[in-house]
N, C-alpha and C positions, 0 to 999 in steps of 0.2 A: 283616099291616098296618104291622109294626116295618119290613120291608125298604122299604117304599114310603118311608115315613117319612125313614128314613135316607138312601135314594138323594134325595129330594126335598132333603134337605139338606144333602148334600154336592156335587149341584148348584149349589145357592144360593151354597155357601161357595165354591165355585168362581169362579162368575159377581164375588162380592164381592174376593175376592182379587185379580181380574185388574184393573191401574189402565189398561191401554191396550188398545185395539184393535189386531189385527196382520193383516196380508193379505201373501201370500210367491209368490213365481212364480221359476219355474226355467227357465234357457233353455238347452237342451241341444247346439243347433246354432248353426254360422254362418246369420245372417240370419231366424232363428226369432225371433217377437217372444213377448213376456212383457207382460204391464199387470197394473198396479193402479189401485183406483178409488175408495179410502177416502179419506177427509177431504175438503177441499176442492180437492183438485188428481186428476186424471186422469193416469196414467204410462203411455207403453209406452215400451220397452228392447228392443234386439237388440246382438249383438257381430257383428266380423267378425274374422279371424286379423290379426295384422299383427307377424308373426317369432315370438318368445316369447311376445307378448302378445296379449290378447282386448282390441280396442279396442271399448268399451261405448259405445253413445249412448244415452241416457235424455232424452225429450222430456216435459215436464209443463207442462200445459195447465188453466188455472182453472177451473171447473166454471161460475161465474158469469160467464165470458167474460173476454178481456183477451187480450195477448201470450203465448204459450207460450214456455217456458224450454229451452234444449238444452244437457247437460252429456254432455261426449265425455271418457272417460277410458280409459287404458289398463291393464289387471289383470296383472298375473304369476301366477304357480301360486301357489295359496295367499295373496293380496292379499284386503285387506276394509277397507272405506272406508264412513263413516255422515256425512250431513249433514241439515240443515235448507234448505229453500227461501227466499230472503228474502221476510218478506211473508206466511210461513206456518210461525213459528216453533213449531206444535203438533204438527208430523207431523215424524217422524223416517225418512231413507230409507237403508237399507244395501245395498252391493252387494256381492258377495265370490266369490270363483271358486276353484274344484276341477277341476283338471284342465281339461276342455273344458265343464265347468258352469258357469254363473253363474247364482247365486240372488238374487235383491231382493226385498226386504221391508221394507214402511212399518208404524213402529206411530204410532199416535194418541193423544195421552194429553190429552184435555180440561184437567189441571191446570196443563200447560205453555203454554195460550194466553194471548196478551197481555189479551185482554177477560176472562178469568175473573177473578171477585170475588175478593178477598183476605178472611181472616177478620179 
């Protein structure tokens, strides 16, 4: 009985200690796509080699409809960048490169939302 109670308590503590939801995709080859679907936006990304850079193209589409937003960036080896999308301040998108891999992730923190109620 104690192991089950301890496991349930540990699991509950992990969920309570996590303030944000996260999602991640790794792109390992040119033109291979990766996608994220957390929060209010769907995002798809791919890269193509451009000299020493990997040119990453990410397209963000609002789930509720509206115009998509496209971001294009060149990443050198070990580069990393993160940003939020205008109109969607509660989501942080991060792009990082290691060798020929690009990792894309998002964190959604409801406490960052503009419409969240303040105490």
